[in-house]
N, C-alpha and C positions, 0 to 999 in steps of 0.2 A: 638215400633220400634225405634232403635237408630238414633239420628240425625247425618247426614253426613255433615260435614262442607264443604262448597264450597271453593275450592282452586282457586287461580288466578295465571295464568302464563302470563308473559310479553314476547311476541315474538319479537325478534330483527331480522329484515330482510331488504333487499333493496326494500321496498315497495314504489311505486310511483303512478303515475296516467296516464291513457291512453289519457287524453285530450291534445289538442295541447299546447305545451309549457312545459309539464311535463316531467320528466325523466321516461323512460319506458324500462324495461328490462324483456322480456318474461320469460327467465329462472329463474330469481329471483322471479317473480310473481308466476311461476309454483311451485317453492319450497315452497313458503309461502302457496299457496292454498293446497298443499299436506300435509303440516304440520298441517294446521287447520283441514283438514278432519281427519287426523290420531288422533289428540288429542280429537276431538269431539267423535270419535269412541272409543278410548282406555281410555279416562278419561272424561266421559260424565258429571260428576258433576263439572267440572273445567270451570271457566270463562277465556276467552282469551282476551288479550289486545295487539294490534299490534302497534309497533312504525313505523311511516310512514312519508314520506315527503309530502304526499297528503292525509291527514286524511279523508276528505269528500269522496274521491274516494274509499279509503280502506274500510270505513264503508259500502258504497253502494255495492261494489263488493263482499265482503266476509261476510256481515251481522255480523260484529264483532266490538267491541269497538276499538278505535284507539286514539293514542296520538302522537304529533309531536316528531320525533326522535331527538337524539343528532346529528343534521346535521352539519358535519364539512365542508360542501361545496363540490364542484366538481372539484376543482383545486388541483393538487398534490404539496403541499408545506410542506415538512417534518418538518421544523422548526416550522412553524405556527401550524401544527397539534399537535406536541409534546407539545408546549406551552399551547394550549387550553386543551389538555388532562390533563396536570399537574394542571392547574387552576381549571378545573371542578372537579377533584377528590379531590384535596386538600381542596377546599371550599365546598365540598359536593353539587356541582351543581351550585353554583353561578358563572356563566361563566366569568363575569367581562370583557366582550368583548367591552363594550362601545356601543353595539347595543341593545337597549331596547327590540326589538322583539326577538332577539336571546336569551337574558337573560330570558325573559318570557317563551320561549319554553323550555329552559333548566330546569327552575323551575317546569314547568308542567310535564316534563319527570321524574324528581326526585320524584315528588309527586306520579306519577303512579308506579314508582319502589317501593316506600315505601308501597304502597297499595297492591303490588304483593307478592305472596308467593315464587315465583321462576322465573327464567329467562331462556329462551331457545333461543340460537342463531341458527337460521335456517341455513341449508347448504349454503355454499358460498365459494368464493375464495378471500375473503377480508383480510385475515391475511397474508398480502404480502407487502413488502417494496415498490413495484411499485405504490401502492395506499395508501399513508400515511394518507390521509383524512379518508378513510374507515377503515384502520387498527387502527388508534388511536381513532376513534369513537367507535369501538368495545372494545378496551382496556379501554376506559373511562367507558363504561357501566359495564364491568367486575369489574373495580376498585370500582365503586359506589356500585355494588352488594355486593362485599366483605365488604366494609365499613358499609353497612346496614345489614349485616348478611343474605343476600338472596342467596340461592344456585343457581348455574347456570350450564348449560351444553351446549356443542356444538354438533350439528348433522351434519354429512356428509360434512366435510370441506376439501378444498384444502389448504394446508399450504405452505407459502413461494412463491418465494424465499425471504429470509431475508438477507439484504445486509450488515448490520453493527451490532456491538455488542449491541448497545442500543435496536434496534428492536428485536434482539434475546432474550435479557434479559427480555424485557417487555412481549413478547409473551410467553416465558417460564413461567413467573410469572402468567400470566392470565390462561394459560392452566393447570398449577399445582393446581390452586384453583378450577378447574371445577369438578363437580361430574362425568362427563364422557366427553371424547373428541372423537367424531366420525370422521373418515377420509374416503374419497371416492376413494383414489388412493394410490398405493404403495409408491410413493415418499413422500407423505405427512406423511404417517405412519413412514417412516424412519426419516424424519425431526423431528417429534414429539419425537421419541426415542432419537434422538441426543440432544433434549432439556430436556430430563429426564422425558418424559411423555409417558405412554403406551396408544396408541390409539386403539380404537375399530373399526374394519372395518364395513362400512355401504355402502349402495347404495345411489345414489343421491336421495334427498328428492322427486324429481318429477317423478322418475321411475314408481312409483305405479299408476300414472295417465295415463300411456300408456296402450295399450292392443293390443296384436298381431291380425292383420287383418286376417279374415278367408281365404281370397284369394286376390291376387294382382289385382289391377285395371290395365288392359292391356293398358288403355289410360292414365294412370297416368304419371306425368311429372318427370323429373330430378329436384329435389329440391336443390337450391343453397343458401347458406348464407355465405357472405364474409364480412370482416371488416379489417381495418388497425390497427394492434396492436401498441400501443405507445412504446412497448418494442421490436419491431421486429428487428431481425438480420438475418432473412430469409424472405426477401421481395418477395411476389408473384408478378408475371408479369401478369397483366390482359389480355394482348394480347395472352400470352401462354395459360392461362386458357380458354379464349374465343375460341381459335383454338381447344383445347381439347373438349370443350362442343359442338362446331359446328360439330366436327367429330362424337361425340357420337349421337347427335341429327339426323344428316343426315344419318348415317349408320343404326340406329335402329328405326327411325321414331318417336322419343320421343320428347315431348315438354320440354321447359325450364321454370322453375318458381323460382323466387327469393323471399325468405321468410325472411324479416328483423326481427331482434331480439332485437336490442338496439338502443336507441337514448338518448342523454343527454338533459338537460334543453334547451329550445329554439332550439331544433333540432341539438345540438352540437354532433359531433362524430356519426352521424346517419349512420346506415348500408345502407340506401338508396343511399348515396354517392358512396359506392362501387358498387351498382347496376348500377348507372349512368355511372361509369367508365368502368364497364364490357360491358355494352350495346354498347359503342362506338366502340368496337372491334369485336362484334358478327355479323354474317350473319343471324343467327337464331333469330326469335322474342323472347324477354324475357318479361314474365309477372311478374310484381312486385306486391305482395299481399299487402293489406292495413295492418295497425297496428291492431292487433287482441288480444283478451284475450287468455290466455294460452291454454285452452282446444280447442279452434278453431285452434290455431297454431299446436297443437298436431294432430288434425284431418287432417289438410292439409298435415302435414309431413307423416302421416300414409298412405295417398293416393299416395305418391310418389313411383316411381319404384326404385329410387336410390337417395341418398343425398350426396352432397359434401359441406363441411363446414370448415371454419377456426374457428368457434365458437364451444363451448362445448355442449350446450343443444340441438342443432339440431341432434347431434349424439345420445344423450340419448333418445330423442323423437323417432328417427328413429329405433334404435336398439330395444327399448322396444316395438315397434309396428311391428317388424319383417321386417323392411326395411333395406337393406344393406346401410352402410354409410361409406364414405371415409373422413378422416380428414387431414387437412393441418395445421401444426403447424408453427408459426412464431417466437417463442421464448421459453425459458425454462419453463415459467409459463404455456403457452398453451400446451407445450409438456406434462407436468405432468397431466393436466386436460384431454386432448384428449386421451392420452395413458391410463389413468384410465378408461375412458368410454369404450374404445375398448378392453382393457385387461379383463374387467369384463365379456365381451361377447366372450372372447378368439379370438379376431380379431385384435391383435396388428399389423398384417401385412397390415391392411388397413389404416395405418397412414404414412404420407409422409411429408418431409420438404417442406414448402411452396414454396421455390425457386426451387424445383425440380432439384437438382444438377446433377442427373443421367438422366435427360430428362423426357419426358412424357410417354415414351413407356410402362413402367410397369403399370403406373396409367391407361392408356388407355386400356391395356389388361385386367386389373382387372375389370374396370368399364364395359367394353364390355361383359365380362363373366357374371357379376352380373345382367346385363340387360336381359339375357336369362331367359325365364320363368321357365325352368327346374331347373336352378341353384337358381333362386329366390325362388322357391317353397321349395327347400331343405333348404335354408337359413331361411325361415319362421319357419319351423319345429324346426331347431336347436336353433333359437333365442327364440322361445316360451319356450322350455325346459330350456334353460339357464336362462331366465328371471324368471321362477318359482323358480329355485335354488337360484338365487341372492336375490329375495324378501323374501324367507324363512330365509336366513341368516340375512337380514336387519330387518325383523320383530322381530327376537330374540334380536338383538342389540337395537332396539327401546324399547322393553319391559324392558330391563335392564336400559336404559337411563331414562325412565319414573319412574321406581321403585326407582332409586337412587335419582332422582330430587324431587319426592314427599315425600320420606322418610327422606330426609335431614332436 
């Protein structure tokens, strides 16, 4: 019997830890979990190593090897991110930051990259000028991979916005060197084409973790996830949303449940702050769920009768589970992401500007209709059919990605 050489893939994702003080992003963790499941199924002889900001937690949660990522920090400083990117790539990993701990972590990451056969960037929305720390962290990994002759690919990305020529040139260079670039929305595919790269349509990495519920829970709540975008130019008014939710809860007898998805290190930018702000304007009690692992958040979302969110993954979890979901976008970045999720399920009309310039009438009417059991039942059937079609398309794209990555 011929010996099959074990291949090793280094996964680059926003992996954190759920423990107090850690960065925790349910959507990013869900995409990582789905990517690990997919690779273990589709390439069973492959070893996986995950780049993480919390290696002990990642090893425990996913039963996978982990290495400290090229962590460019959590503050958006474009000049500093670009300088470190140039330093890391030019010196093949010697970060020269003056921080011994950072330099050791960079050296360990480069050693893991040398030991890998390929690199996979899990789905995300980090190739964006608004988050230069995340953008240049990924560009640095791509640059190191090129320098070391390691093939790499991107799955299910949201691209942009890219605000200046330098960001555009660097992203175009990174994408052009990839074995495959997967995008999860139309606007990202168009930006890739503008950068000279043909993108492959994919579904969000985490969609496969969802499952249409056989029947709606009549006692299920309205699920709410809100956050304040640092890019916002369509600022939602918590008093207006509270009035809307009170109206829905009181007329339909439906409970309200806030499901937080993101917090930064030391609880910075936590969604719980948006929950506290909303609660001050509500008459209806608001239950805030604890921080949970992705599959538990998906189960909670699937138990809802309706979801209202400014974030992207609550829509993915809801639609994939047959739950109607209404999106509120605060800026162009979130417009591309939320529109992509809803368009994939042919529900673009469920997307609204967060400042509701035309008032809440249309949103209330849509939400009230979707809370009717007859309408919800029809939506579950339509959603299940669409989900099957989307996942079939996605499976073909992932087969192509893996084939290119392993063949390179």
